[in-house]
KEKE-3310 file (N, C-alpha, C; in steps of 0.2 Angstrom, whole numbers, plus 5000, padded with zeros to 4 digits):
npx = (5014:5023:5018:5021:5026:5020:5025:5019:5021:5034:5031:5017:5014:5011:5005:5009:5011:5009:5013:5013:5016:5009:5004:5011:5016:5031:5037:5027:5021:5022:5024:5031:5041:5058:5061:5069:5071:5075:5070:5057:5055:5059:5050:5038:5043:5045:5032:5026:5032:5027:5014:5013:5018:5032:5050:5064:5075:5069:5067:5073:5078:5078:5069:5071:5063:5062:5058:5067:5081:5093:5090:5080:5084:5098:5106:5115:5115:5103:5097:5106:5109:5097:5095:5099:5089:5079:5083:5090:5103:5117:5111:5105:5101:5092:5091:5080:5073:5060:5053:5037:5031:5038:5034:5025:5033:5041:5034:5033:5046:5049:5040:5044:5056:5053:5045:5054:5061:5072:5072:5062:5056:5052:5055:5048:5047:5044:5049:5048:5052:5045:5041:5051:5069:5085:5098:5114:5127:5124:5116:5104:5091:5089:5081:5076:5062:5054:5053:5044:5052:5065:5065:5063:5074:5077:5066:5066:5076:5071:5067:5069:5078:5082:5072:5060:5047:5049:5045:5031:5025:5012:4998:5002:5007:4997:4983:4981:4976:4963:4958:4957:4948:4936:4934:4931:4920:4911:4909:4906:4917:4912:4905:4916:4922:4913:4913:4927:4927:4917:4924:4935:4927:4922:4934:4939:4929:4932:4945:4944:4940:4951:4965:4978:4978:4983:4976:4962:4951:4934:4925:4913:4915:4925:4918:4908:4916:4919:4907:4897:4884:4884:4895:4899:4897:4907:4918:4917:4921:4930:4938:4943:4953:4956:4971:4976:4970:4959:4961:4958:4964:4960:4962:4975:4988:4995:5012:5020:5027:5031:5029:5028:5027:5028:5027:5031:5029:5030:5014:5011:5016:5010:4999:5005:5007:5002:4991:4977:4981:4985:4985:4996:4991:4996:5006:5006:5016:5022:5031:5034:5040:5039:5039:5029:5013:4999:5004:5002:4989:4991:5001:4994:4984:4992:4998:4987:4982:4992:4991:4978:4979:4989:4983:4971:4959:4945:4939:4927:4929:4935:4934:4938:4947:4962:4970:4984:4982:4989:4988:4972:4961:4966:4960:4947:4950:4960:4952:4942:4951:4956:4945:4937:4927:4914:4918:4918:4907:4910:4911:4898:4895:4903:4897:4886:4890:4894:4907:4913:4919:4909:4901:4895:4906:4919:4933:4949:4948:4955:4956:4963:4977:4975:4969:4974:4987:5003:5017:5027:5038:5034:5020:5014:5016:5008:4996:4995:4995:4983:4974:4976:4971:4958:4954:4956:4946:4948:4947:4939:4929:4929:4928:4924:4909:4907:4911:4924:4935:4944:4957:4963:4977:4982:4997:5007:5020:5033:5029:5030:5030:5022:5013:5004:4997:4987:4977:4972:4961:4965:4956)
npy = (5039:5050:5064:5069:5084:5092:5103:5115:5114:5123:5126:5122:5105:5095:5079:5075:5065:5047:5030:5012:4994:4978:4969:4954:4936:4934:4923:4914:4920:4921:4932:4941:4935:4933:4947:4960:4968:4981:4983:4982:4993:5004:5003:5007:5020:5026:5026:5035:5046:5048:5049:5062:5069:5071:5070:5060:5068:5079:5077:5080:5073:5058:5046:5030:5016:5001:4986:4977:4977:4969:4956:4953:4958:4957:4968:4982:4996:5000:5011:5017:5007:5005:5016:5018:5011:5020:5032:5040:5041:5046:5056:5064:5054:5044:5029:5021:5011:5005:4994:4987:5000:5007:5012:5023:5031:5034:5043:5054:5058:5063:5073:5082:5085:5093:5103:5110:5117:5112:5104:5105:5096:5079:5062:5048:5032:5014:4997:4979:4963:4950:4937:4929:4925:4932:4923:4922:4930:4927:4932:4946:4942:4928:4919:4911:4902:4909:4905:4904:4899:4902:4916:4919:4923:4935:4942:4943:4952:4964:4968:4973:4963:4961:4964:4960:4949:4936:4940:4935:4928:4923:4926:4938:4946:4946:4944:4952:4965:4964:4955:4962:4972:4963:4960:4972:4976:4966:4956:4940:4926:4920:4931:4940:4932:4933:4946:4948:4939:4946:4958:4952:4947:4959:4965:4957:4958:4971:4970:4961:4969:4976:4978:4978:4970:4956:4944:4940:4932:4930:4927:4921:4913:4904:4898:4891:4882:4874:4868:4875:4887:4900:4913:4917:4906:4898:4905:4903:4890:4875:4876:4888:4889:4893:4902:4908:4912:4920:4924:4919:4910:4919:4931:4934:4942:4939:4937:4947:4952:4968:4986:5004:5021:5039:5056:5072:5090:5108:5114:5126:5125:5115:5115:5115:5103:5087:5080:5081:5089:5082:5087:5086:5087:5086:5076:5064:5055:5041:5030:5015:5003:4985:4980:4986:4984:4983:4991:4995:5001:5012:5020:5022:5030:5041:5046:5050:5060:5070:5073:5078:5089:5097:5099:5104:5098:5087:5070:5070:5076:5067:5057:5045:5031:5023:5008:5000:4984:4972:4963:4958:4962:4975:4984:4987:4991:5001:5011:5014:5020:5031:5039:5038:5028:5026:5024:5007:5004:5002:4989:4985:4993:4987:4974:4978:4982:4994:4999:4994:4996:5002:5007:5019:5023:5021:5009:5005:5003:4997:4984:4980:4973:4959:4955:4962:4960:4959:4968:4971:4983:4991:4992:5003:5014:5009:5011:5025:5027:5021:5030:5042:5040:5038:5050:5058:5053:5043:5029:5019:5005:5002:5014:5025:5029:5040:5052:5056:5068:5071:5061:5049:5040:5026:5021:5007:4997:4985:4981:4992:5005:5020:5030:5043:5051:5064:5067:5078:5082:5095:5109)
npz = (5126:5117:5108:5091:5082:5067:5054:5043:5025:5016:5003:4992:4986:4972:4964:4948:4939:4937:4937:4935:4936:4933:4948:4952:4949:4943:4939:4935:4924:4908:4899:4907:4913:4917:4918:4927:4944:4941:4928:4931:4940:4932:4921:4927:4931:4919:4914:4923:4919:4906:4908:4914:4904:4902:4899:4903:4905:4910:4924:4940:4951:4960:4970:4977:4983:4993:5002:5006:4999:4998:5001:4992:4979:4979:4980:4986:4984:4976:4970:4962:4953:4946:4939:4925:4918:4916:4910:4919:4922:4931:4938:4953:4967:4980:4990:5000:5014:5022:5026:5024:5023:5014:5002:5005:5012:5002:4995:5004:5006:4993:4993:5003:4999:4987:4993:5001:4992:4986:4974:4959:4951:4954:4954:4962:4969:4971:4972:4972:4971:4976:4975:4973:4974:4971:4963:4970:4963:4950:4934:4935:4932:4935:4946:4961:4969:4982:4999:5015:5025:5020:5020:5033:5042:5037:5040:5054:5055:5055:5067:5084:5092:5105:5114:5109:5104:5091:5074:5065:5075:5075:5084:5090:5080:5070:5075:5085:5086:5081:5090:5102:5097:5095:5109:5115:5109:5111:5102:5093:5089:5077:5072:5069:5059:5049:5046:5042:5031:5023:5020:5012:5001:4995:4992:4982:4972:4968:4964:4953:4943:4941:4931:4935:4946:4956:4961:4953:4951:4953:4969:4967:4956:4960:4970:4963:4956:4967:4969:4975:4977:4983:4986:4999:5007:5002:5006:5020:5021:5022:5010:5011:5023:5040:5046:5056:5073:5069:5055:5039:5024:5013:5019:5020:5013:4997:4992:4980:4964:4960:4955:4957:4953:4956:4951:4957:4959:4962:4967:4960:4948:4942:4933:4921:4916:4909:4916:4927:4942:4958:4974:4988:5004:5017:5028:5040:5052:5062:5073:5082:5092:5091:5104:5111:5116:5105:5095:5082:5082:5090:5083:5072:5076:5081:5069:5062:5070:5068:5054:5053:5061:5055:5042:5045:5042:5045:5050:5043:5031:5023:5008:5003:5007:5008:5014:5020:5021:5023:5033:5035:5044:5047:5038:5042:5056:5056:5049:5058:5068:5062:5061:5050:5049:5061:5078:5084:5077:5064:5059:5056:5045:5036:5034:5029:5016:5014:5014:5002:4985:4978:4988:5000:5009:5004:5004:4999:4984:4974:4977:4988:4999:5000:4988:4978:4979:4987:4986:4995:4999:4988:4989:4995:4986:4976:4981:4982:4968:4965:4972:4966:4953:4956:4962:4950:4943:4935:4936:4929:4928:4942:4948:4962:4969:4976:4971:4974:4981:4991:4998:5010:5015:5023:5028:5033:5040:5043:5056:5064:5058:5053:5041:5035:5022:5016:5001:4989:4975:4963:4959)
capx = (5017:5024:5015:5025:5023:5022:5024:5016:5026:5036:5027:5012:5017:5006:5007:5007:5011:5009:5014:5013:5016:5005:5007:5010:5022:5034:5039:5021:5019:5026:5025:5035:5046:5064:5062:5072:5068:5077:5066:5050:5055:5060:5044:5034:5045:5044:5025:5024:5034:5023:5007:5014:5021:5039:5055:5069:5079:5065:5067:5079:5081:5073:5070:5070:5061:5061:5058:5073:5085:5099:5088:5075:5087:5105:5109:5116:5113:5098:5095:5111:5109:5092:5094:5100:5083:5074:5086:5092:5110:5121:5107:5105:5095:5092:5088:5077:5070:5056:5049:5031:5029:5043:5031:5022:5039:5044:5030:5035:5053:5049:5036:5048:5061:5050:5042:5059:5064:5078:5071:5056:5052:5056:5052:5049:5043:5046:5049:5049:5051:5044:5039:5057:5075:5090:5104:5120:5133:5121:5113:5098:5084:5089:5079:5073:5056:5055:5048:5044:5058:5071:5064:5062:5079:5077:5060:5068:5081:5068:5065:5074:5077:5084:5066:5054:5046:5050:5040:5028:5022:5005:4993:5005:5008:4991:4977:4982:4971:4956:4955:4955:4941:4931:4932:4929:4913:4907:4907:4908:4921:4908:4904:4922:4923:4908:4916:4933:4925:4914:4929:4938:4923:4921:4940:4940:4925:4936:4951:4941:4939:4957:4970:4984:4978:4986:4971:4956:4945:4928:4923:4907:4918:4928:4913:4905:4921:4919:4901:4893:4881:4885:4902:4900:4898:4914:4923:4917:4922:4937:4942:4947:4955:4960:4978:4977:4963:4954:4962:4958:4968:4958:4964:4982:4991:5000:5017:5019:5032:5028:5032:5024:5030:5024:5031:5028:5031:5026:5007:5010:5019:5007:4995:5008:5008:4996:4985:4974:4986:4983:4989:4997:4989:5000:5008:5008:5020:5024:5035:5033:5043:5034:5038:5023:5007:4994:5008:4999:4984:4994:5005:4989:4981:4996:5000:4981:4981:4996:4989:4972:4981:4993:4979:4965:4954:4942:4937:4921:4932:4938:4929:4940:4952:4966:4974:4989:4979:4992:4984:4965:4958:4968:4956:4942:4952:4963:4947:4939:4956:4957:4939:4933:4921:4913:4921:4914:4901:4912:4909:4891:4895:4906:4892:4880:4893:4895:4914:4915:4921:4903:4898:4896:4912:4924:4940:4953:4944:4959:4956:4967:4983:4974:4968:4978:4994:5008:5024:5030:5040:5030:5013:5011:5015:5002:4990:4996:4993:4975:4971:4977:4967:4951:4953:4955:4940:4950:4947:4935:4923:4929:4927:4920:4902:4906:4914:4929:4939:4949:4958:4968:4981:4985:5003:5010:5025:5038:5027:5032:5031:5015:5014:4997:4996:4980:4978:4966:4961:4966:4951)
capy = (5040:5057:5066:5073:5090:5092:5109:5116:5114:5129:5127:5116:5100:5090:5074:5076:5059:5041:5024:5006:4988:4973:4965:4947:4932:4934:4916:4911:4924:4920:4938:4945:4930:4935:4954:4961:4973:4987:4984:4984:5000:5008:5003:5011:5027:5029:5027:5041:5052:5048:5052:5069:5072:5073:5066:5059:5074:5085:5075:5082:5069:5053:5042:5023:5012:4994:4984:4973:4976:4964:4949:4952:4960:4956:4975:4986:5002:4999:5017:5018:5001:5005:5023:5017:5009:5025:5038:5045:5040:5052:5061:5063:5049:5041:5023:5020:5005:5005:4988:4988:5007:5011:5016:5029:5035:5037:5050:5059:5060:5068:5079:5086:5088:5099:5108:5113:5121:5109:5103:5106:5090:5074:5056:5044:5026:5008:4991:4973:4956:4947:4930:4925:4929:4931:4918:4926:4930:4926:4938:4947:4939:4921:4919:4905:4903:4911:4902:4908:4897:4905:4923:4921:4926:4943:4945:4944:4957:4971:4969:4974:4956:4961:4964:4959:4942:4935:4941:4928:4925:4922:4930:4944:4950:4946:4944:4956:4971:4962:4952:4968:4975:4959:4960:4979:4977:4961:4952:4933:4923:4920:4938:4942:4928:4935:4953:4947:4936:4951:4962:4948:4946:4965:4966:4953:4961:4977:4967:4958:4975:4980:4974:4977:4966:4949:4939:4943:4927:4932:4921:4917:4908:4899:4894:4887:4877:4870:4865:4880:4893:4906:4914:4917:4899:4896:4909:4900:4883:4872:4878:4894:4887:4897:4901:4910:4911:4924:4925:4913:4911:4925:4937:4935:4945:4935:4941:4949:4956:4974:4992:5009:5027:5045:5062:5078:5096:5113:5115:5132:5123:5108:5116:5115:5096:5084:5078:5085:5088:5080:5090:5082:5092:5085:5069:5062:5049:5039:5024:5012:4996:4980:4978:4989:4980:4987:4997:4997:5005:5018:5024:5025:5036:5047:5049:5053:5066:5074:5075:5082:5095:5101:5101:5108:5094:5082:5064:5071:5079:5062:5054:5039:5028:5017:5006:4994:4979:4965:4959:4960:4966:4982:4988:4990:4994:5008:5015:5017:5023:5038:5042:5037:5025:5027:5019:5002:5003:5001:4982:4985:4996:4982:4969:4981:4983:5002:5000:4992:5002:5005:5010:5027:5024:5016:5008:5000:5001:4993:4977:4979:4969:4952:4953:4966:4957:4963:4968:4974:4990:4994:4992:5010:5018:5006:5014:5032:5026:5021:5036:5048:5038:5039:5058:5061:5050:5038:5022:5015:5002:5002:5021:5025:5032:5046:5058:5058:5074:5070:5054:5047:5034:5024:5016:5004:4992:4982:4980:4998:5012:5022:5036:5044:5057:5066:5070:5082:5084:5102:5111)
capz = (5120:5116:5102:5087:5079:5060:5052:5036:5020:5013:4997:4991:4981:4969:4960:4941:4935:4940:4933:4939:4933:4937:4954:4949:4950:4936:4937:4932:4919:4902:4896:4911:4916:4915:4920:4934:4948:4938:4923:4934:4942:4926:4917:4931:4931:4912:4913:4926:4915:4900:4911:4915:4898:4904:4897:4909:4906:4914:4931:4943:4956:4961:4976:4976:4989:4993:5009:5008:4993:4998:5000:4986:4973:4979:4979:4992:4982:4970:4966:4957:4949:4942:4935:4918:4915:4914:4908:4925:4924:4933:4942:4961:4970:4986:4991:5007:5016:5028:5026:5019:5023:5010:4996:5008:5014:4995:4993:5009:5004:4987:4994:5007:4994:4983:4997:5003:4987:4984:4967:4957:4948:4957:4953:4967:4968:4975:4968:4976:4968:4983:4974:4972:4977:4966:4964:4971:4958:4943:4931:4940:4930:4937:4953:4964:4972:4989:5004:5021:5028:5017:5021:5040:5045:5036:5044:5061:5055:5056:5074:5090:5095:5112:5119:5105:5101:5084:5069:5063:5081:5075:5087:5092:5074:5066:5078:5092:5086:5080:5096:5106:5095:5097:5116:5117:5106:5113:5096:5094:5084:5071:5069:5066:5053:5044:5044:5038:5024:5019:5017:5007:4996:4991:4989:4976:4968:4965:4960:4947:4938:4940:4927:4939:4952:4956:4961:4950:4950:4958:4973:4964:4951:4964:4974:4958:4955:4972:4969:4979:4974:4987:4988:5006:5009:5000:5011:5027:5021:5022:5005:5014:5030:5045:5046:5063:5076:5065:5048:5034:5018:5010:5023:5020:5007:4993:4990:4973:4961:4957:4956:4956:4954:4954:4950:4961:4958:4966:4964:4956:4941:4940:4928:4915:4914:4905:4920:4933:4948:4965:4979:4995:5009:5023:5029:5047:5053:5068:5073:5088:5091:5092:5111:5114:5114:5101:5093:5076:5084:5093:5078:5067:5080:5081:5063:5059:5073:5065:5048:5054:5064:5050:5037:5047:5040:5050:5046:5039:5025:5019:5004:5001:5012:5006:5020:5019:5025:5022:5038:5033:5049:5048:5034:5047:5062:5054:5046:5064:5071:5059:5061:5043:5051:5068:5083:5087:5072:5057:5057:5054:5039:5032:5033:5024:5010:5013:5013:4996:4981:4976:4993:5002:5012:5000:5006:4995:4978:4970:4979:4995:4998:5000:4981:4973:4980:4992:4984:5001:4999:4983:4990:4997:4980:4972:4984:4979:4961:4964:4975:4961:4948:4959:4962:4944:4940:4929:4938:4925:4931:4949:4950:4967:4967:4980:4968:4979:4980:4996:5000:5015:5014:5030:5027:5039:5038:5048:5062:5068:5055:5050:5037:5033:5018:5013:4995:4986:4968:4962:4954)
cpx = (5017:5022:5021:5022:5025:5020:5021:5022:5028:5032:5022:5015:5011:5009:5005:5008:5012:5010:5015:5014:5011:5008:5006:5016:5025:5036:5033:5018:5023:5028:5030:5041:5053:5066:5065:5069:5070:5072:5059:5050:5055:5054:5039:5036:5044:5036:5023:5026:5029:5016:5008:5016:5028:5044:5060:5073:5076:5066:5073:5082:5076:5075:5068:5069:5060:5062:5065:5078:5090:5096:5084:5079:5095:5108:5109:5114:5109:5097:5100:5111:5103:5091:5095:5094:5078:5077:5088:5099:5114:5118:5107:5100:5097:5089:5086:5074:5066:5051:5043:5028:5033:5039:5027:5027:5042:5040:5032:5041:5053:5045:5040:5053:5059:5048:5048:5062:5070:5078:5064:5052:5056:5051:5053:5044:5046:5045:5051:5048:5051:5042:5045:5063:5081:5096:5110:5125:5130:5118:5106:5092:5084:5087:5076:5067:5058:5050:5049:5050:5064:5071:5064:5068:5079:5071:5062:5073:5078:5065:5071:5074:5079:5078:5060:5053:5047:5044:5037:5025:5015:5000:4996:5005:5001:4984:4976:4976:4964:4953:4953:4948:4935:4929:4929:4922:4909:4904:4910:4913:4918:4906:4910:4924:4919:4911:4922:4931:4921:4919:4933:4934:4923:4928:4941:4935:4928:4942:4949:4941:4946:4963:4976:4984:4980:4981:4964:4950:4940:4927:4917:4910:4921:4923:4909:4910:4921:4912:4896:4890:4882:4892:4904:4901:4905:4919:4923:4919:4929:4941:4945:4948:4957:4967:4980:4970:4958:4955:4962:4963:4967:4960:4971:4984:4996:5006:5017:5026:5028:5032:5027:5028:5025:5029:5027:5032:5028:5019:5007:5012:5014:5002:4998:5009:5001:4990:4983:4978:4982:4987:4990:4996:4994:5001:5009:5012:5022:5027:5035:5035:5038:5034:5032:5017:5002:4998:5005:4993:4986:4997:5000:4986:4985:4997:4993:4980:4986:4994:4983:4974:4985:4988:4973:4959:4951:4941:4931:4923:4934:4933:4931:4946:4955:4970:4978:4987:4982:4990:4977:4962:4960:4964:4951:4945:4955:4957:4943:4944:4957:4951:4935:4927:4920:4915:4916:4908:4903:4910:4902:4891:4898:4901:4887:4883:4894:4903:4917:4916:4915:4899:4899:4902:4917:4931:4943:4949:4948:4959:4959:4972:4981:4971:4972:4985:4998:5015:5028:5032:5036:5023:5010:5011:5010:4996:4990:4993:4986:4972:4971:4972:4959:4950:4953:4949:4942:4951:4943:4930:4923:4929:4922:4914:4902:4909:4920:4934:4945:4950:4963:4971:4984:4991:5005:5015:5030:5036:5028:5031:5024:5016:5007:4997:4988:4981:4971:4966:4961:4961:4954)
cpy = (5048:5059:5070:5079:5090:5099:5109:5116:5122:5131:5121:5112:5096:5085:5075:5070:5052:5035:5018:5000:4983:4970:4958:4943:4931:4927:4912:4915:4924:4927:4942:4941:4933:4943:4954:4967:4980:4988:4986:4991:5005:5008:5008:5019:5030:5030:5033:5047:5053:5051:5059:5073:5075:5068:5065:5065:5080:5083:5077:5078:5064:5049:5035:5019:5005:4991:4980:4972:4971:4957:4948:4954:4960:4963:4979:4994:5002:5005:5018:5013:5001:5011:5022:5015:5014:5032:5043:5044:5046:5057:5059:5058:5047:5034:5023:5014:5006:5000:4989:4995:5011:5015:5022:5034:5038:5043:5055:5062:5065:5074:5084:5089:5094:5104:5112:5118:5118:5107:5104:5100:5083:5067:5052:5037:5020:5002:4985:4967:4951:4939:4926:4928:4927:4926:4922:4925:4928:4932:4939:4944:4931:4921:4912:4906:4904:4908:4906:4906:4900:4913:4924:4924:4934:4946:4947:4950:4964:4972:4970:4967:4955:4960:4962:4952:4942:4937:4935:4925:4925:4928:4937:4949:4951:4947:4949:4961:4969:4958:4957:4971:4970:4959:4967:4980:4971:4957:4945:4931:4923:4926:4941:4939:4931:4942:4952:4944:4941:4956:4958:4948:4953:4967:4963:4956:4967:4974:4964:4963:4979:4976:4974:4972:4959:4944:4942:4938:4929:4926:4918:4911:4902:4895:4889:4881:4872:4867:4869:4885:4900:4907:4915:4911:4896:4899:4906:4893:4881:4874:4885:4894:4893:4896:4904:4909:4914:4924:4918:4915:4917:4931:4938:4937:4941:4939:4942:4952:4962:4980:4998:5016:5033:5051:5068:5084:5102:5114:5121:5131:5118:5109:5115:5108:5093:5082:5083:5084:5086:5083:5086:5088:5092:5078:5069:5056:5047:5032:5022:5005:4991:4977:4981:4986:4985:4993:5000:5002:5012:5023:5026:5031:5042:5050:5052:5060:5071:5077:5079:5089:5100:5103:5105:5104:5089:5076:5065:5073:5073:5058:5047:5037:5022:5015:5000:4989:4972:4960:4961:4964:4974:4987:4991:4994:5001:5013:5018:5022:5030:5042:5042:5033:5026:5022:5014:5000:5001:4994:4981:4987:4991:4977:4972:4983:4990:5003:4997:4997:5005:5007:5017:5028:5019:5015:5003:4998:4998:4985:4975:4974:4962:4950:4956:4963:4962:4963:4972:4981:4994:4995:4999:5014:5015:5010:5022:5032:5026:5027:5041:5046:5039:5046:5061:5059:5046:5031:5017:5012:5001:5009:5022:5030:5039:5053:5061:5064:5074:5063:5054:5041:5032:5019:5013:4998:4990:4981:4987:5005:5013:5029:5037:5051:5058:5070:5073:5084:5092:5104:5114)
cpz = (5119:5109:5098:5084:5071:5058:5045:5031:5018:5007:4995:4985:4979:4965:4953:4937:4939:4935:4938:4934:4936:4943:4952:4952:4944:4934:4934:4926:4913:4899:4900:4914:4913:4916:4926:4937:4944:4932:4925:4936:4937:4922:4921:4931:4924:4911:4917:4923:4909:4903:4912:4909:4899:4900:4903:4910:4910:4922:4934:4948:4957:4967:4974:4982:4988:5000:5011:5001:4993:4997:4993:4979:4973:4977:4985:4990:4975:4966:4961:4951:4944:4937:4928:4914:4913:4913:4913:4927:4926:4937:4949:4962:4977:4986:4999:5008:5022:5028:5022:5019:5018:5005:4999:5009:5007:4994:4998:5008:4998:4989:4998:5003:4990:4987:5000:4998:4984:4976:4965:4954:4950:4956:4960:4966:4972:4971:4973:4971:4974:4982:4973:4975:4972:4968:4965:4965:4951:4941:4935:4938:4932:4944:4955:4968:4980:4994:5010:5025:5026:5019:5028:5043:5043:5039:5051:5061:5056:5063:5079:5094:5102:5117:5115:5103:5094:5080:5067:5069:5081:5078:5088:5086:5070:5069:5084:5091:5085:5086:5101:5104:5096:5104:5118:5114:5107:5107:5097:5088:5077:5068:5066:5060:5048:5042:5040:5031:5020:5016:5011:5000:4992:4989:4983:4971:4964:4961:4954:4941:4937:4937:4930:4945:4951:4956:4959:4949:4955:4962:4971:4960:4955:4968:4969:4956:4961:4974:4974:4975:4977:4989:4995:5009:5008:5005:5018:5027:5021:5016:5006:5021:5034:5045:5053:5067:5072:5058:5044:5028:5014:5013:5024:5013:5003:4991:4983:4971:4958:4958:4954:4957:4953:4954:4953:4959:4962:4963:4959:4949:4938:4934:4921:4912:4911:4909:4925:4939:4954:4970:4986:5000:5015:5024:5037:5048:5060:5068:5081:5088:5093:5100:5114:5111:5110:5097:5086:5077:5086:5088:5073:5070:5079:5074:5060:5063:5070:5059:5048:5056:5059:5044:5039:5045:5046:5046:5042:5032:5020:5015:5002:5005:5009:5012:5018:5023:5023:5027:5037:5038:5049:5043:5038:5053:5061:5052:5052:5067:5069:5058:5055:5044:5058:5072:5085:5082:5065:5054:5054:5046:5034:5030:5028:5017:5008:5012:5006:4991:4978:4981:4995:5006:5010:5003:5001:4988:4973:4971:4986:4994:4997:4993:4976:4973:4984:4989:4989:5000:4993:4984:4991:4991:4976:4975:4982:4972:4960:4967:4970:4955:4950:4959:4955:4940:4934:4931:4934:4929:4939:4952:4956:4966:4971:4977:4972:4977:4985:4998:5005:5014:5021:5028:5033:5037:5044:5055:5067:5065:5052:5047:5034:5029:5017:5007:4993:4979:4967:4957:4948)
residu = (MET:VAL:HIS:GLY:ARG:VAL:GLY:LYS:TYR:GLN:ARG:SER:VAL:SER:ILE:ILE:GLY:ILE:GLY:ALA:VAL:PRO:PHE:CYS:ASP:ILE:GLY:GLU:ASP:PRO:GLU:LEU:GLN:GLY:LEU:THR:GLU:GLY:GLU:PHE:PHE:GLY:THR:ALA:ALA:LEU:ALA:ALA:MET:ALA:ASP:ALA:GLY:LEU:GLU:PRO:ARG:ASP:VAL:GLU:PHE:PHE:TYR:HIS:GLY:SER:ALA:ASN:PRO:LYS:PHE:PHE:ASN:PHE:ALA:ALA:THR:PRO:ASN:MET:GLN:VAL:ALA:GLU:TRP:PHE:GLY:MET:ARG:GLY:LYS:GLY:SER:VAL:HIS:HIS:SER:GLU:ALA:CYS:CYS:SER:GLY:TYR:ILE:ALA:LEU:GLN:GLU:ALA:VAL:GLU:ASP:VAL:ALA:SER:GLY:ALA:HIS:ASP:ILE:VAL:LEU:THR:GLY:ALA:ALA:GLU:MET:ALA:CYS:GLY:TYR:PRO:VAL:PRO:PHE:LYS:PRO:ALA:HIS:ILE:ARG:ASP:VAL:CYS:THR:LEU:GLU:ILE:MET:ARG:PRO:ASP:LEU:GLU:ALA:ILE:MET:ASP:ARG:ALA:TYR:THR:ARG:ALA:MET:GLY:ALA:GLY:HIS:VAL:GLY:GLN:ASP:ASP:TRP:ILE:ASP:LEU:TYR:ARG:ARG:GLU:ASN:ASN:LEU:THR:ASP:GLU:GLN:ILE:ASP:GLU:ILE:LEU:ASN:THR:MET:SER:TYR:HIS:GLY:ARG:ARG:ALA:ALA:ALA:LEU:ASN:PRO:LEU:ALA:MET:LEU:ARG:THR:PRO:PHE:GLU:GLU:LEU:ALA:LYS:GLN:ALA:GLY:MET:ASP:ASP:PRO:MET:GLU:TYR:LEU:ARG:SER:PRO:TYR:ASN:PRO:LEU:THR:THR:GLN:TYR:LEU:ARG:VAL:SER:GLY:ASN:ALA:PRO:GLY:ALA:ASP:GLY:ALA:ALA:CYS:CYS:ILE:VAL:CYS:PRO:THR:GLU:MET:ALA:HIS:LYS:PHE:ARG:GLN:LYS:PRO:VAL:GLU:ILE:LEU:GLY:ILE:GLY:SER:SER:CYS:LEU:GLU:LEU:MET:ARG:PRO:HIS:ASN:GLU:MET:GLU:ILE:THR:ARG:GLU:ALA:ALA:ARG:GLN:VAL:TYR:GLU:VAL:THR:GLY:LEU:THR:PRO:GLU:ASP:ILE:ASP:LEU:LEU:LEU:VAL:ASN:ASP:PHE:VAL:LEU:PRO:SER:GLN:LEU:LEU:ALA:ALA:GLU:GLU:VAL:GLY:TYR:LEU:PRO:LYS:GLY:GLU:GLY:TRP:LYS:MET:VAL:LEU:GLU:GLY:ARG:THR:ALA:PHE:ASP:GLY:ASP:LYS:PRO:ILE:ASN:PRO:HIS:GLY:GLY:ARG:THR:SER:TYR:GLY:HIS:ALA:PHE:GLY:ALA:SER:GLY:MET:ALA:ASP:VAL:TYR:GLU:ALA:VAL:LEU:GLN:LEU:ARG:GLY:GLN:ALA:GLY:PRO:ARG:GLN:VAL:LYS:THR:LYS:ALA:LYS:THR:ALA:MET:LEU:ARG:GLY:PHE:GLY:GLY:GLY:GLN:ASN:CYS:CYS:ILE:PRO:ILE:LEU:ARG:ALA:VAL:ASP)
# end
């Protein structure tokens, strides 16, 4: 694999505003039912402006990301179609789509824009309505329930089908990396099951404290409903069945409707705004098609190498890690690959509770994709939202105990795309 080179930005860039809507199924939420993707994105955008103390007229340009706008929103140019919802009509904008990595790329696009000097105040975000799909030629709020059978042709469209096995090929797409890890570290299937169930348990503990999370019912309560006293017994039981060789239902991310946005500006201007700035120190990125075995591992390694090189930081400088873990094992595996957890030893730290939001090596204090929900293209920006809250010290009862100053986000999507930013609170 050829290594890429990342240069330093021409000027430092910081996040000055964040906004998000709950990740949910609007078809099951009477308060949100009938809203459209434009309203979701617009609500998050206006919240980010309010957080920074800005008005729409102050924002010069915006970026709009989603994994699949044609399928989920019946829109070919959604950036133009949503601008009216948050006062940006007539201003410049770009839409982009990088599958489940779209939200992380949304940050990268805005940062590079401001770093280049093209604009000073840029809004960026992503939205996805992943629980349903629009009825063609009907008003945008009229949607049908989305099933895997309906969505499968669009999943296949993100692959090079000339040389790659179909997405959804179970072991290849979901169990590949954790199976390699099991063999390399001489672990049993039972140990892997306990590791993944422990991650599910602590993710739900965090999500239960997060008003934006989709699944908030603690496993203690679910266990009690099933006549069990121990939540881990529940997680090992047929109430939480296996869906692949290693993954149980609790390790699969539920599709969600959601949106999140942030606003960036030059760090030298950031003190003028309402909130404590969070600087983007650098971003690494890599892409490798699915025909390559263990591609997620390799692109995570390369993107991490780039961002450490450009920032001059080491894994020891990272206080908090957020991982796009729509396949649950990625939480542990990516944490080891970027050096946040020691190679071959991270699983022990998981079992000891050290990677929980209140542990000394916190990962995904918002609950992770499997409890927070997975709004595909929007999920990465939801991670940015959480990282900024944590670095500001504004995460409330799920605030990490490590007094985090520096956070890394490992974005991944489409089975091929990886983007890793490092953020730091500005003193």
